[in-house]
BAGUPA-716556 format. One line per field, with one value per residue (C-alpha): residue in three letters; x, y, z. Coordinates in pm, 1 decimal. Layout:
! BAGUPA-716556
res: c(ALA, ...) .
xx: c(X, ...) .
yy: c(Y, ...) .
zz: c(Z, ...) .
This chain:
! BAGUPA-716556
res: c(MET, TYR, LYS, GLU, LEU, ASP, ALA, ALA, TRP, THR, GLU, LEU, THR, GLN, PRO, GLY, GLN, MET, PHE, GLU, VAL, ASP, THR, VAL, ASP, ALA, LEU, GLY, ARG, THR, ILE, LYS, THR, PHE, LYS, HIS, ALA, PRO, ALA, SER, LEU, ARG, ASP, ILE, TRP, LEU, LEU, THR, ALA, ALA, HIS, GLY, ASP, LYS, ASP, HIS, LEU, VAL, TYR, GLN, ASP, GLU, ARG, TRP, THR, TYR, THR, GLU, ALA, HIS, ASN, GLU, VAL, ALA, ALA, ILE, ALA, ALA, TRP, LEU, THR, ALA, GLN, GLY, ILE, GLY, GLN, HIS, ASP, ARG, VAL, ALA, ILE, ALA, MET, ARG, ASN, TYR, PRO, GLU, TRP, MET, LEU, ALA, TYR, TRP, ALA, ILE, ILE, SER, ILE, GLY, ALA, VAL, ALA, VAL, GLY, MET, ASN, ALA, TRP, TRP, VAL, PRO, ASP, GLU, MET, LYS, TYR, GLY, LEU, GLU, ASP, SER, ASP, VAL, LYS, VAL, LEU, ILE, ALA, ASP, GLY, GLU, ARG, LEU, GLU, ARG, PHE, LEU, GLN, VAL, ARG, ASP, ALA, PHE, PRO, ASP, MET, LYS, VAL, ALA, GLY, VAL, ARG, LEU, PRO, GLU, ALA, LEU, GLN, GLY, THR, VAL, GLY, VAL, THR, PRO, TRP, SER, ASP, VAL, LYS, ALA, THR, THR, PRO, ASN, MET, PRO, ASP, VAL, THR, ILE, ALA, PRO, ASP, ASP, ASP, ALA, CYS, ILE, PHE, TYR, THR, SER, GLY, THR, THR, GLY, ARG, PRO, LYS, GLY, ALA, GLN, LEU, THR, HIS, ARG, GLY, CYS, VAL, ASN, ASN, ILE, MET, ASN, ILE, ALA, PHE, SER, ALA, GLN, CYS, GLN, GLY, LEU, ALA, LEU, ALA, MET, VAL, GLU, GLY, GLU, ALA, ALA, VAL, THR, GLU, LEU, GLN, ALA, THR, GLU, PRO, ALA, ALA, MET, THR, ALA, LEU, VAL, ALA, THR, PRO, LEU, PHE, HIS, VAL, THR, ALA, ASN, ASN, CYS, VAL, ALA, HIS, ALA, ALA, THR, VAL, SER, GLY, GLY, LYS, LEU, VAL, HIS, MET, TYR, ARG, TRP, ASP, ALA, GLY, GLU, ALA, LEU, ARG, LEU, ILE, GLU, ALA, GLU, LYS, ILE, THR, HIS, LEU, SER, GLY, VAL, PRO, VAL, MET, SER, ARG, GLU, ILE, ILE, ALA, HIS, PRO, ASP, PHE, ALA, THR, THR, ASP, THR, SER, THR, MET, VAL, SER, ILE, GLY, GLY, GLY, GLY, ALA, GLN, LEU, GLN, PRO, ASP, LEU, VAL, GLY, LYS, LEU, ASP, THR, THR, MET, GLU, ASN, ALA, ARG, PRO, SER, THR, GLY, TYR, GLY, MET, THR, GLU, THR, CYS, GLY, ILE, ILE, THR, SER, VAL, GLY, ALA, ASP, TYR, PHE, VAL, ASP, LYS, PRO, ALA, SER, ALA, GLY, ARG, ALA, MET, PRO, VAL, PHE, GLU, THR, LYS, CYS, ILE, ASP, ALA, ASN, GLY, ASP, GLU, VAL, LYS, PRO, GLY, GLU, ALA, GLY, GLU, LEU, CYS, VAL, ARG, GLY, ALA, PRO, VAL, ILE, LYS, GLY, TYR, LEU, ASN, ARG, GLU, GLU, ALA, THR, ALA, GLU, ALA, ILE, GLN, ASP, GLY, TRP, LEU, ARG, THR, GLY, ASP, ILE, VAL, LYS, ILE, ASP, GLU, ASP, GLY, PHE, ILE, PHE, ILE, VAL, ASP, ARG, ALA, LYS, ASP, MET, VAL, LEU, ARG, GLY, GLY, GLU, ASN, VAL, PHE, CYS, SER, GLU, VAL, GLU, SER, ALA, ILE, PHE, GLU, HIS, ASP, ALA, VAL, ALA, GLU, CYS, VAL, VAL, PHE, GLY, VAL, PRO, ASP, ASP, ARG, LEU, GLY, GLU, GLU, VAL, GLY, ALA, VAL, ILE, VAL, PRO, ALA, THR, GLY, LYS, THR, VAL, SER, ALA, GLU, GLU, LEU, ARG, ALA, PHE, CYS, LYS, GLU, LYS, LEU, ALA, ALA, TYR, LYS, ILE, PRO, ARG, TYR, ILE, TRP, THR, GLN, ALA, GLU, ASN, LEU, PRO, ARG, ASN, ALA, SER, GLY, LYS, PHE, LEU, LYS, LYS, GLU, LEU, ARG, THR, THR, MET, ASP, VAL, LYS, LEU, ALA, SER) .
xx: c(-978.3, -656.5, -482.4, -829.1, -824.8, -527.7, -603.0, -936.9, -718.3, -459.0, -750.5, -978.2, -692.5, -463.6, -425.8, -788.4, -1009.2, -1177.3, -954.6, -641.9, -425.1, -225.6, 50.3, 25.8, 140.5, -86.8, -100.5, 291.9, 270.6, 324.2, 45.8, -196.5, -517.1, -723.1, -652.5, -1043.8, -1189.8, -1419.2, -1278.7, -1538.3, -1814.8, -2044.9, -1960.6, -2058.9, -2399.3, -2477.1, -2496.7, -2701.3, -2973.9, -3039.6, -3142.8, -3490.6, -3772.0, -3571.2, -3636.6, -3375.9, -3474.8, -3735.6, -3818.9, -4139.3, -4435.9, -4189.1, -4022.5, -3807.3, -3699.8, -3374.3, -3551.6, -3715.7, -3438.9, -3216.7, -3492.1, -3416.4, -3061.9, -3062.7, -3310.6, -3110.7, -2787.2, -2981.9, -3051.4, -2665.3, -2602.8, -2797.1, -2703.3, -2334.4, -2194.1, -1928.4, -1675.3, -1469.4, -1715.9, -1852.7, -2140.0, -2248.5, -2533.5, -2666.0, -2951.9, -3057.4, -3035.0, -3319.2, -3349.9, -3283.0, -2943.0, -2824.6, -3018.0, -2798.3, -2479.0, -2506.7, -2635.8, -2324.5, -2055.1, -2189.7, -2151.4, -1761.6, -1876.0, -1709.1, -1969.4, -1925.1, -2099.1, -2204.6, -2196.8, -2490.3, -2470.3, -2280.3, -2420.0, -2434.7, -2067.1, -1924.2, -2148.3, -1989.1, -1643.7, -1719.0, -1876.1, -1611.8, -1330.0, -1474.8, -1564.8, -1911.9, -2116.7, -2439.1, -2594.2, -2864.0, -3024.2, -3299.7, -3518.2, -3336.7, -3004.2, -3151.6, -3254.2, -2863.3, -2752.4, -2959.9, -2817.9, -2477.5, -2625.1, -2481.6, -2114.8, -2256.9, -2444.1, -2380.0, -2440.1, -2761.6, -2943.5, -3199.5, -3474.2, -3547.8, -3834.7, -3909.4, -4173.5, -4422.6, -4253.0, -3944.0, -4133.0, -4131.7, -3815.3, -3632.7, -3337.8, -3390.1, -3513.0, -3766.6, -3684.7, -4014.3, -3889.0, -3489.8, -3674.3, -3904.2, -3609.4, -3579.1, -3382.1, -3014.6, -2697.2, -2415.5, -2174.3, -1850.5, -1488.5, -1429.9, -1041.7, -991.9, -783.1, -1039.7, -1212.4, -1552.0, -1627.7, -1529.6, -1590.4, -1509.2, -1256.7, -1159.3, -754.3, -585.6, -597.4, -782.1, -1104.7, -1195.8, -984.2, -1181.2, -1062.8, -1022.0, -1169.9, -1124.8, -1329.0, -1023.6, -1020.5, -1388.3, -1461.1, -1169.3, -1301.0, -1670.8, -1431.7, -1255.2, -1595.1, -1718.4, -1368.1, -1381.5, -1750.7, -1663.9, -1292.9, -1450.3, -1794.4, -1509.0, -1298.6, -1577.7, -1669.0, -1349.5, -1323.0, -1645.1, -1523.0, -1527.2, -1951.3, -1965.9, -1752.6, -1912.9, -2244.2, -2123.7, -2012.1, -2292.0, -2545.6, -2574.2, -2500.4, -2823.0, -2873.8, -2837.4, -3110.3, -2956.5, -3103.2, -2868.3, -2835.3, -2548.0, -2493.2, -2461.3, -2216.7, -1934.2, -1755.0, -1939.3, -2255.4, -2221.8, -1894.2, -1932.0, -2327.6, -2458.9, -2243.7, -2244.9, -2607.9, -2615.3, -2382.4, -2505.5, -2919.5, -2996.6, -3210.6, -3165.4, -3379.9, -3330.4, -3461.3, -3520.5, -3300.0, -3212.3, -3456.9, -3387.7, -3707.0, -3847.9, -3524.2, -3702.1, -3969.4, -3821.5, -3603.9, -3894.6, -4097.8, -3867.7, -3641.9, -3320.5, -2985.0, -2771.9, -2716.7, -2407.3, -2385.5, -2164.8, -2172.6, -2442.5, -2710.1, -2618.9, -2685.7, -2973.9, -3107.6, -3102.5, -3166.2, -3434.0, -3776.4, -3911.2, -3633.9, -3769.3, -4151.2, -3963.5, -3858.5, -3478.5, -3422.0, -3319.9, -3059.6, -2736.3, -2478.4, -2462.5, -2193.8, -2014.6, -1757.7, -1725.3, -1557.6, -1437.2, -1713.9, -1587.6, -1528.1, -1809.8, -2066.1, -1918.1, -1981.6, -2314.8, -2430.0, -2369.0, -2555.4, -2850.1, -2918.9, -3079.4, -2852.8, -2676.9, -2380.3, -2124.3, -1875.1, -1685.7, -1486.3, -1183.7, -1101.1, -1091.5, -1194.6, -879.5, -906.8, -1274.2, -1381.7, -1248.6, -850.7, -947.3, -1307.3, -1358.6, -1675.1, -1832.3, -1595.6, -1326.4, -1456.2, -1577.0, -1237.5, -1043.9, -1336.9, -1032.6, -915.2, -1014.6, -937.2, -687.7, -571.2, -751.8, -567.1, -498.7, -309.0, 52.2, 136.5, 394.5, 387.6, 618.7, 745.0, 784.1, 1068.2, 917.1, 1102.1, 962.0, 869.2, 976.4, 676.5, 360.2, 528.6, 296.1, 321.7, 111.3, -14.6, 79.1, -116.5, -81.3, -286.2, -569.8, -800.5, -576.9, -727.5, -555.7, -500.7, -653.4, -833.5, -611.8, -376.3, -24.5, 145.7, -119.5, -120.5, 242.8, 232.6, -21.9, 79.5, 444.1, 622.6, 238.7, 210.9, -109.7, -30.0, -323.9, -254.3, -365.2, -183.8, -189.9, -58.6, -21.3, -78.6, 81.8, -236.5, -196.1, -480.6, -466.3, -581.0, -625.5, -418.0, -470.5, -529.8, -226.4, -460.4, -586.0, -962.4, -1311.1, -1449.0, -1805.4, -2028.7, -1860.7, -1812.1, -1506.6, -1420.9, -1103.9, -1078.3, -842.0, -1142.3, -1371.0, -1066.7, -1041.4, -1457.5, -1433.0, -1117.5, -1313.0, -1486.0, -1323.8, -1388.1, -1195.3, -801.0, -758.6, -911.1, -829.0, -1067.0, -1063.5, -1245.7, -1448.4, -1561.1, -1913.7, -2112.5, -2378.6, -2131.1, -1813.6, -1660.5, -1788.9, -1637.2, -1495.6, -1364.9, -1177.2, -1197.3, -983.1, -1150.5, -960.1, -891.3, -1180.5, -1429.6, -1694.2, -1880.4, -2097.9, -2096.3, -2456.5, -2313.5, -2018.7, -2222.6, -2471.3, -2199.5, -2044.6, -2422.7, -2299.0, -1997.4, -2013.9, -2231.4, -2437.1, -2217.2, -1880.0, -2037.2, -1876.1, -2160.9, -1897.1, -1693.1, -1503.9, -1430.9, -1133.8, -941.1, -613.4, -390.0, -384.0, -103.1, 186.3, 476.6, 873.8, 790.6, 466.5, 194.2, -119.8, -88.8, -400.1, -384.0, -334.3, -665.5, -808.3, -717.3, -802.8, -1086.6, -1425.7, -1700.0, -1927.0, -1852.3, -1857.2, -2142.7) .
yy: c(3164.2, 2926.4, 2926.9, 2835.6, 2564.8, 2405.4, 2468.1, 2226.2, 1972.5, 1973.5, 1926.5, 1677.8, 1462.8, 1472.2, 1141.7, 988.5, 1189.8, 1048.8, 1077.0, 1029.2, 916.3, 598.4, 448.3, 76.8, -256.7, -379.8, -473.5, -501.3, -85.4, 177.7, 398.3, 637.8, 522.7, 616.7, 492.5, 417.0, 319.6, 22.3, -276.9, -356.6, -200.2, -512.7, -349.7, -0.1, -136.9, -358.9, -54.5, 139.7, -70.4, 157.0, 431.0, 182.7, 383.6, 677.4, 638.1, 522.8, 439.3, 634.4, 560.0, 728.8, 597.4, 327.0, 337.5, 130.7, 258.7, 117.5, -162.2, -282.6, -242.2, -456.3, -740.8, -749.0, -715.9, -969.6, -1210.0, -1130.3, -1209.9, -1583.2, -1645.8, -1526.0, -1810.2, -2053.0, -1991.3, -2116.5, -1758.0, -1754.3, -1487.5, -1360.7, -1532.9, -1251.3, -1173.2, -875.3, -609.4, -477.5, -256.3, 151.7, 323.0, 190.5, 88.1, -288.7, -156.1, -70.9, -345.7, -614.0, -412.5, -473.6, -804.8, -881.4, -761.8, -802.1, -1189.8, -1141.5, -1140.2, -896.3, -652.1, -630.2, -275.7, -383.1, -5.8, -13.6, 183.1, -157.9, -330.0, -737.4, -803.9, -558.5, -728.7, -1093.3, -911.7, -766.3, -1079.1, -1312.9, -1124.7, -1088.1, -1456.3, -1349.0, -1670.9, -1477.4, -1199.6, -941.1, -763.7, -542.9, -605.6, -388.2, -531.4, -904.8, -852.0, -767.1, -1028.4, -1280.2, -1223.9, -1371.2, -1613.9, -1928.6, -1808.8, -1814.6, -2185.7, -2243.2, -1843.6, -1775.7, -1511.7, -1269.7, -1038.7, -715.7, -506.2, -707.9, -661.1, -907.5, -1017.7, -1127.6, -1279.5, -1647.7, -1668.9, -1987.1, -1953.6, -1631.8, -1611.2, -1364.0, -1083.1, -1135.9, -1538.3, -1351.8, -1136.6, -1372.3, -1591.6, -1645.1, -1347.4, -1466.1, -1260.2, -1484.4, -1443.3, -1395.4, -1211.0, -972.3, -832.9, -507.3, -547.7, -748.1, -699.6, -480.0, -413.7, -419.2, -72.4, -104.2, 222.4, 293.7, 334.3, 427.1, 108.9, -177.7, -316.7, -166.2, -217.8, -390.9, -207.2, -394.5, -163.6, -288.6, -254.5, -45.0, 170.8, 205.7, 248.8, 528.4, 747.7, 721.2, 885.1, 1124.6, 1256.3, 1294.5, 1435.4, 1728.8, 1854.7, 1849.5, 1998.1, 2281.1, 2362.8, 2371.7, 2625.0, 2859.2, 2865.5, 2932.8, 3256.6, 3345.1, 3341.0, 3119.2, 3125.3, 2969.7, 2720.7, 2636.7, 2657.2, 2409.4, 2181.2, 2122.7, 2085.5, 1714.9, 1675.1, 1646.3, 1375.4, 1366.7, 1349.3, 1259.9, 1229.1, 971.1, 1145.1, 973.5, 609.6, 360.3, 145.1, 435.6, 576.3, 912.6, 729.9, 488.1, 506.3, 918.0, 974.7, 644.5, 530.4, 891.6, 925.6, 568.7, 599.5, 923.0, 754.8, 942.2, 889.7, 818.2, 974.8, 753.2, 855.1, 665.9, 921.0, 1248.3, 1541.0, 1882.3, 1938.6, 1664.0, 1694.3, 2002.3, 1840.6, 1590.1, 1843.6, 2015.3, 1684.9, 1520.9, 1846.7, 1741.0, 1847.6, 1768.1, 1690.4, 1582.6, 1505.9, 1632.7, 2031.1, 1997.1, 1924.2, 2212.4, 2433.3, 2278.6, 2298.6, 2690.5, 2780.2, 2559.9, 2735.6, 2591.2, 2676.2, 3035.9, 2851.2, 2584.1, 2567.9, 2450.7, 2621.5, 2252.0, 2216.9, 2293.1, 2139.2, 2122.7, 2011.8, 1716.6, 1566.6, 1318.5, 1663.4, 1969.3, 2254.5, 2548.4, 2844.3, 3072.6, 2749.1, 2761.0, 3171.9, 3134.4, 2862.9, 3048.2, 3339.4, 3166.4, 2880.3, 3036.6, 2820.9, 2597.8, 2612.8, 2505.0, 2194.2, 1975.4, 1693.6, 1521.8, 1152.3, 884.4, 445.7, 386.6, 567.4, 447.9, 779.7, 1113.9, 1265.6, 1586.2, 1811.7, 2162.5, 2364.1, 2671.0, 2952.4, 2806.6, 2655.4, 3027.4, 3168.4, 2975.7, 2814.3, 2672.8, 2449.0, 2059.0, 2146.0, 2004.4, 1606.8, 1428.0, 1291.4, 954.2, 1074.0, 1169.1, 1348.3, 1460.8, 1586.0, 1413.0, 1522.3, 1282.4, 1149.3, 1075.8, 1330.5, 1560.2, 1886.5, 2181.6, 2311.1, 2522.0, 2381.4, 2147.6, 1794.2, 1477.8, 1402.3, 1097.9, 1006.8, 713.0, 604.8, 345.0, 464.7, 336.4, 28.0, -312.4, -330.3, -371.4, -744.5, -1015.5, -716.3, -757.4, -538.2, -242.3, -271.6, -262.0, 39.7, 281.0, 194.7, 205.0, 147.9, 264.5, 558.2, 586.7, 775.1, 968.6, 1037.8, 1418.3, 1738.9, 1946.0, 2222.7, 2247.3, 2618.4, 2709.7, 2622.5, 2268.5, 2348.3, 2139.1, 2280.3, 2029.8, 2212.9, 1898.1, 1498.4, 1317.5, 1048.0, 1058.7, 987.1, 1190.8, 1261.3, 1303.4, 1373.3, 1164.8, 896.8, 772.2, 714.4, 603.5, 717.1, 417.9, 165.5, 369.6, 408.8, 32.9, 7.7, 245.2, 111.4, -250.2, -52.1, -144.1, 221.4, 375.9, 422.3, 634.2, 763.3, 972.6, 1019.6, 1282.8, 1534.1, 1799.3, 2049.4, 2060.9, 2314.2, 2032.3, 1732.9, 1837.8, 1676.8, 1534.9, 1264.1, 1365.0, 1140.7, 1232.2, 987.3, 951.0, 654.2, 416.5, 451.1, 437.1, 436.6, 616.5, 652.0, 851.5, 1032.3, 791.0, 488.8, 521.5, 565.8, 262.3, 54.8, 147.7, 74.9, -256.5, -233.4, 93.1, 194.9, 472.4, 759.2, 617.8, 689.9, 989.6, 1293.7, 1487.4, 1297.2, 1488.4, 1331.5, 1410.5, 1279.1, 1404.2, 1184.5, 1289.2, 1466.5, 1254.8, 1370.8, 1224.0, 846.7, 825.7, 923.5, 1149.5, 1469.9, 1432.5, 1752.1, 1940.9, 1833.2, 1884.7, 2262.0, 2339.5, 2079.9, 2320.2, 2182.5, 2384.2, 2171.0, 1837.9, 1561.0) .
zz: c(2260.8, 2144.7, 2490.5, 2638.0, 2369.9, 2505.3, 2857.9, 2804.6, 2597.5, 2867.6, 3157.6, 3002.1, 2922.1, 3235.4, 3445.5, 3542.5, 3347.5, 3074.8, 2810.4, 2966.9, 2681.1, 2677.1, 2494.8, 2408.5, 2189.8, 1936.3, 1549.3, 1594.3, 1638.7, 1940.2, 1952.2, 2143.8, 2256.5, 2493.8, 2862.9, 2958.1, 2652.1, 2625.4, 2495.9, 2230.9, 2082.5, 2203.4, 2567.3, 2403.8, 2293.6, 2613.5, 2825.6, 2570.7, 2729.2, 3058.9, 2802.5, 2867.5, 2684.1, 2510.1, 2135.5, 1934.4, 1552.5, 1389.8, 1032.5, 879.0, 1094.7, 1254.9, 1605.8, 1846.0, 2188.1, 2318.6, 2487.3, 2170.2, 1966.9, 2188.5, 2227.7, 1839.8, 1818.9, 2076.3, 1831.9, 1504.7, 1673.9, 1802.0, 1459.0, 1292.0, 1590.7, 1449.1, 1099.9, 1233.4, 1286.4, 1535.9, 1619.2, 1322.4, 1067.4, 822.6, 763.8, 500.6, 499.9, 186.8, 201.8, 252.9, 535.6, 697.1, 1083.8, 997.6, 905.1, 1252.1, 1397.9, 1223.7, 1263.8, 1642.8, 1633.7, 1475.6, 1576.1, 1999.6, 1914.9, 1757.2, 1373.3, 1151.9, 986.8, 575.9, 459.4, 80.8, -114.8, -212.5, -483.5, -601.4, -914.9, -984.8, -1043.2, -799.3, -545.3, -628.9, -592.9, -212.2, -131.9, -256.2, -118.7, 252.6, 207.3, 383.2, 510.9, 575.3, 339.7, 482.9, 207.7, 98.3, -203.9, -448.6, -335.9, -303.7, -701.6, -799.6, -566.2, -746.9, -1071.4, -944.9, -667.4, -855.6, -728.9, -359.6, -337.9, 26.8, 142.2, 406.1, 246.9, 460.5, 313.3, 467.6, 353.8, 22.3, -244.5, -293.0, -642.3, -422.6, -152.9, -114.9, -318.0, -238.9, -0.3, 142.6, 486.8, 495.8, 831.4, 1014.1, 1078.6, 1193.7, 1418.5, 1601.0, 1689.8, 2032.8, 2210.2, 2311.1, 2347.5, 2287.2, 2614.0, 2401.9, 2461.6, 2190.6, 2173.4, 2108.3, 1804.5, 1667.4, 1338.5, 1418.7, 1079.4, 690.6, 459.1, 135.6, -4.3, -382.1, -401.2, -696.7, -871.2, -874.9, -686.6, -415.2, -83.9, 240.9, 511.6, 831.6, 1093.2, 1465.7, 1780.4, 1960.5, 1624.1, 1615.0, 2047.7, 1985.7, 1743.1, 1960.6, 2209.6, 1970.5, 1861.8, 2242.3, 2346.3, 2063.3, 2163.1, 2530.1, 2480.4, 2247.1, 2484.0, 2770.3, 2548.3, 2455.0, 2835.1, 2946.4, 2724.9, 2883.8, 3259.5, 3576.3, 3555.0, 3229.9, 3265.8, 3630.7, 3473.1, 3166.8, 3477.9, 3624.8, 3320.2, 3202.2, 2801.8, 2596.9, 2413.5, 2008.1, 1812.9, 1449.3, 1082.3, 866.4, 611.6, 429.8, 323.4, 673.1, 478.1, 525.2, 844.1, 836.5, 896.7, 1118.8, 1270.2, 1349.2, 1391.9, 1451.4, 1708.9, 1849.3, 1899.4, 2034.6, 2274.9, 2423.1, 2451.2, 2182.2, 1860.6, 1467.6, 1239.7, 884.3, 581.3, 273.2, 46.0, 65.5, 19.9, 129.8, 180.1, 353.6, 602.9, 682.4, 807.3, 994.7, 1171.0, 1276.9, 1361.1, 1566.8, 1710.8, 1522.8, 1684.8, 1455.4, 1069.7, 978.9, 581.4, 288.6, 213.5, -42.8, 226.1, 431.8, 142.2, -5.7, 406.2, 404.1, 4.4, 45.2, 15.1, 345.5, 507.9, 674.2, 762.5, 930.4, 1280.5, 1309.5, 1655.2, 1792.2, 1605.1, 1750.2, 1507.0, 1112.9, 864.7, 827.5, 652.6, 316.6, 164.5, 294.0, 367.7, 145.1, 336.5, 221.6, 310.6, 674.8, 713.6, 545.3, 832.9, 1103.9, 1000.9, 851.7, 1111.2, 1444.2, 1710.7, 1509.1, 1447.3, 1147.0, 1220.3, 1033.2, 1063.2, 850.1, 808.1, 649.5, 627.9, 721.3, 1049.2, 1129.8, 1084.0, 1216.4, 1198.8, 1303.5, 1411.5, 1452.6, 1499.6, 1633.0, 1710.4, 1601.0, 1292.6, 1182.4, 1296.0, 1055.8, 795.3, 567.7, 855.7, 926.4, 1278.7, 1499.4, 1482.0, 1798.2, 2088.5, 2011.8, 1691.0, 1612.1, 1314.4, 1030.0, 713.2, 479.0, 106.0, -184.4, -55.6, 275.9, 500.4, 708.0, 570.8, 819.0, 1020.7, 842.5, 509.5, 270.1, 288.2, 279.8, 618.5, 774.0, 1116.7, 1394.3, 1661.1, 1783.3, 1510.0, 1253.2, 1037.1, 1121.1, 704.3, 410.5, 374.0, 173.6, 55.8, 217.4, -41.9, -19.6, 363.6, 380.7, 116.4, 346.9, 630.6, 758.9, 1141.6, 1196.8, 1025.8, 798.3, 484.0, 407.9, 33.3, 140.1, 97.7, 396.7, 604.0, 986.8, 1133.5, 1470.7, 1644.3, 1501.4, 1315.2, 958.6, 623.9, 352.2, 36.4, -218.0, -266.6, -370.1, -459.8, -797.9, -679.2, -743.4, -438.5, -584.3, -276.6, -16.1, -241.5, -329.1, -700.0, -830.1, -1195.2, -1277.3, -1246.1, -1444.3, -1718.4, -1680.1, -1796.3, -2094.5, -2233.7, -2281.1, -2518.0, -2855.1, -2969.8, -2735.1, -2815.4, -2549.0, -2247.6, -1898.7, -1627.1, -1357.4, -1138.6, -1249.1, -968.6, -894.1, -669.4, -582.5, -518.7, -468.3, -805.3, -1075.3, -1311.3, -1649.2, -1874.8, -2240.8, -2497.2, -2799.6, -3044.9, -3217.7, -3557.8, -3826.5, -3526.4, -3327.2, -3014.8, -2820.2, -2481.0, -2485.0, -2602.9, -2352.1, -2051.6, -2150.8, -2218.6, -1850.4, -1695.2, -1686.3, -1545.6, -1295.5, -986.7, -1137.9, -911.9, -1133.6, -1493.3, -1636.9, -1642.6, -1855.7, -2188.5, -2449.9, -2757.0, -2941.3, -3266.5, -3136.6, -2927.5, -2536.1, -2432.3, -2259.4, -2087.3, -2114.3, -1947.7, -2145.3, -1863.5, -1971.3, -1834.6, -1664.6, -1473.9, -1813.0, -1928.4, -1627.3, -1651.7, -2019.4, -2064.3, -2084.2, -1955.1, -2158.9, -2466.6, -2294.5, -2410.9) .
């Protein structure tokens, strides 16, 4: 079936086809891009008006058709324009996965402004940093995020604010425009021309040092990601039809692709939900079903009620679906794909999903904020056959693997994956040095150690970056360490990831108290609450009297600690 995959790949990317690949010079780089890609996300959004009365957004008992969504997006666009927002200005969205997230997003990018996705977990100090770093002109926030923002409001005297789904206590807050007023603005979508390499959005991503970095995702990058997702589905579908024979190919080509009905299960301020789920569903005229928060039982109810076809989330979500008591009595027959990204699906889960689900096939994509979404994608028989793989790199990516010296390794050997192509971000906002370190001659250093097999499938071996991946959320150890070190009773501290069946990893910390002082795990967690979002606070804390092990250069031996600390002895 890999011969057929090669044949399908070649057929779909040949000259004149939708997925024909071209080489262009952009952002000072020579990169691959889909030749027939629309110029901007605005162009894509405007095309979706043709879906008319089809359901687009669903939240509890609320629904928006495409026509209704377009009218509301045009009203939001007009309101933003009235606030003085023009091309390249930045507008922040800080809220749960409400439908208003997507409506605001499409309005912002359609007027040529830049959507700044604020991490909904951030505490006031983190919000303040993000708003200052991205020089936001307007903030659109729900009640929880508005309450946090008001604690740092004095730092932003000129910022315009719109409030979404505010509780009674916050209604009438001075300087906050109710969302009902925003929607009541006369709809008017300004006519603007957006360049492919203009910023579309800024998503914050945790690095290995310092504060989160604002990744600048371009329109070209986001549009190419949409096409990568479409290509992957079509290529694997065609290849498997080729395996069955000519009749299967003919039937496939005569069948109109079905629109997605996707459950929005991960945060929209990440590329998984926004760029890979919401974009893909919207292009196809599909339906996005929003949840207040993840709950496997509620997800099953929605799968049956809304006839969900796609669920893309972190691995634990798929595990919880098939392990839930209601699974056996819920109609999940409409599902065609289950899996996702944010963390690697464990090989055992791939097989379990394939044998447990009635019609859905397991799938995954490997990518990152810095590539506007996926780098690789794999599903169905190919994933079942190579369950430890993340799939092939998509057509607009060049790939290479390098050693610690930056030299390419031999085929099949492990090395750090580097990729180059249209989806690679412009850079990190206000971080020239970090951009230069991460992107060299157009090549993005992913920080992931991989092997590539003879079929071109990528296998992730390890992460080079010092980062904890907790349920799809990146937690960089240095930030947690810095927060803990602010406690005057802490002399030494090392933070690392602890394997966790549910979330992939949890945050662990080893503490050495200062001489003559004591500090409990409860004290440290309470101390961290004022400085860190809840998901960054260590679940496992070990306290010891002896100094932490170090190497010759004085660096703590984090790997040694990670392998020797007993979870049962942690507080």
